[in-house]
C-alpha positions in Angstrom: 46.4 17.2 24.8 43.2 18.7 23.8 39.8 17.0 24.1 37.6 16.7 20.9 34.1 17.0 21.5 31.8 14.2 20.5 30.2 16.3 17.5 33.7 17.4 16.2 35.1 13.8 16.1 31.8 12.5 14.4 32.2 15.1 11.8 36.0 14.2 11.4 35.4 10.8 11.2 32.4 11.1 8.6 34.8 13.1 6.6 37.7 10.8 6.7 35.4 7.9 5.6 35.9 6.0 9.1 32.1 6.4 9.8 29.4 6.9 7.1 27.8 10.2 7.1 24.3 10.9 8.0 23.9 6.9 8.5 21.1 7.4 11.2 19.3 9.6 9.4 19.4 7.1 6.1 18.3 4.3 8.7 15.4 6.4 10.2 14.3 7.4 6.7 14.0 4.0 5.4 11.9 3.2 8.9 9.8 6.2 8.2 9.0 5.2 4.4 8.3 1.6 5.6 6.1 2.8 8.3 4.3 4.5 5.9 4.0 1.8 3.8 2.7 -0.4 6.3 0.1 2.2 7.3 -1.3 2.5 3.6 -1.3 -1.5 3.4 -3.2 -2.0 6.5 -5.7 0.8 5.6 -6.1 -0.7 2.2 -6.7 -3.8 3.6 -9.7 -2.5 5.7 -10.9 -1.0 2.3 -10.6 2.4 3.8 -10.0 5.5 2.2 -7.4 8.1 3.8 -10.3 10.3 4.8 -12.0 7.1 6.6 -8.8 6.7 8.4 -8.4 10.1 9.4 -11.9 10.3 10.8 -11.3 6.8 12.6 -8.0 8.1 14.2 -8.9 11.8 14.8 -5.8 12.9 12.4 -6.1 15.2 9.5 -6.5 13.4 6.0 -3.4 15.4 4.4 -1.3 14.2 7.5 -2.4 10.7 6.8 -1.0 10.9 3.1 2.2 12.3 4.3 2.5 9.5 6.8 1.9 7.0 4.1 4.5 8.6 1.7 7.1 9.0 4.6 7.0 12.9 4.2 5.9 13.0 7.9 7.5 11.2 11.1 4.4 10.2 13.1 4.7 10.9 16.9 4.1 8.2 19.6 0.6 9.8 20.3 0.1 9.6 16.3 1.1 6.0 16.4 -1.5 5.1 19.1 -4.1 7.0 17.1 -3.7 5.2 14.0 -2.9 1.7 15.8 -6.3 2.2 17.5 -8.2 2.9 14.4 -6.7 -0.2 12.6 -7.3 -2.4 15.4 -3.6 -2.9 16.5 -1.3 -2.2 19.3 1.1 0.6 18.7 4.2 -1.6 18.7 2.5 -4.1 16.1 2.0 -1.2 14.1 5.9 -0.1 14.5 7.0 -3.6 14.1 5.2 -4.0 10.8 7.0 -0.9 9.4 10.3 -2.4 11.1 9.5 -5.6 9.2 9.0 -3.9 5.7 12.2 -2.1 6.2 14.3 -5.1 6.7 12.5 -6.9 4.0 13.5 -4.0 1.6 17.1 -4.2 2.9 17.3 -8.0 2.1 15.9 -7.4 -1.4 18.7 -4.7 -1.8 21.5 -6.9 -0.7 20.2 -9.7 -2.9 19.8 -7.3 -5.8 23.4 -6.0 -5.3 24.6 -9.7 -5.1 23.1 -10.8 -8.6 24.7 -7.5 -10.0 28.0 -8.4 -9.1 
């Protein structure tokens, strides 16, 4: 009997409908979007522009915009810089993004239940 590599199995399982294709990508995308929303909410709560957050975190203003729009995935170093500028711990900043993601998931499930 020949062995099937995990990568080949994953592709076959996804193609057969046994495993959702790119499910981890969709979940990470939702987290990236929610993290950006959290950063924007916290920045706006401070009354700061993207420029001011960029100055306080030693990051580029356009990069801040990309993070807020969910177009860029922040590295751990970037999360630390943003959290420090916003006077939070890095874990609190990431947790905020996770909470927003979970809240959106619950809203989506509620809307689907209403539609049925």
